[in-house]
N, C-alpha and C positions, 0 to 999 in steps of 0.2 A: 267636435269633429274641428279639425283646425285647414286650416290655408296649406294645401301641399299633400295631404294625406289621402290615401291613397283608401277608395269605397267601393263594394259591391250595391251592384241592384239589386234588393230584393222584392220591389212593388211596378210591375211596369205596364200595370192596370191604369186608363188615365178613359173622360168622359172624349163626347166627340166636341165639344167646346176647345178641349185643351185639344185634343188633336190639329182645330182647325187653325188654330192662331200659334201654334209652337211651332219650329218646322226642325227642329230637332229632340227627340225624348229617346230615355232612357232605356237598354233592353234588360232586364230580368238574368240575375248570372255575369255581363259586363261589368269591368272593372273601369273603375274614372279615378280621374284625379282634381280635389278640390279646386277651384281656383279661388273662390268668396263666403265667406258667411257671411249673410249678412239678417237680422232679425224682418218676418216678411209676415206674413196675412195670410192665415188660414185658410181663405179661396180668392181667388183671383175678380170671381162673379160679384160683381157689385159692391166691391171694397168692401173685401174683410174681416170684420170688428175686431178681431182675435188674431193674438202672432205666433208667430210659427218661428221653429228654425231653419232661414232658406239657404240653400246652396247654389253655385252654380261651378258649373263642373267644365276644366280644359277639353276635355273631346266634343264639346255639347255646347253651342252656339246660339242663340235665340234671340227674336225682334223683341224691342219694349215692351213692357208689361202696359197697355190701353191705360189701366186705371190707377198707375202709381203716377202721382204729381210729378215725379223727380223724368219721370218715362224710366229708372230703372232697369234694365235686362230679366224676363221672364226666369226663371229660375224651380227650384223642384225643394219639394218640403225633406228636409233629412231625414224623415223617416221611412220616406221609402229605400234608403240604402243604409247597408251596415260594414262598418268598418272592417278593413282587409288588414288579416292579422300577420306583420310580415316580421323578418327576421330585422335586426336593424342591421345600420352597412357594415360594419364593423365583422359581427357575427357572419354573414352572409358573404363575406372577400374570404373570411379566415378559413371557408368550410367546415366551420365544428360537424363536426359528431353527434350529437344529441339524441337521446331513447335510450331505449331495451339496447341492450347489445353494445351499445357507444364504446364499455369501458374495455370491454375484452376481444373488441372488433372485431365481433362477431353482430348479426343483425340480424334480429327475429320477422319474418315472417308470416 
């Protein structure tokens, strides 16, 4: 996952501690834009010692992590998101027809 990439939330189940510490949480099925990618801890509770890929999202802003020395903003595990498959900008703008029936001008329903 990279900065600027759009992702969809696949897991919005959070425990009570997370719900109390975070101001904004993602919703399953909603699309978000990655603001930052960082190396994070597996768990924020007691400063977990295993690493994971963390994400900050354009659409959600949260307070600083109370367990992070640098007070980095609370983020989300990348495992909660799936990349959104979008057409590259040049293909989307051209409106090219692809798929069954594209060559014949007829679409299969």
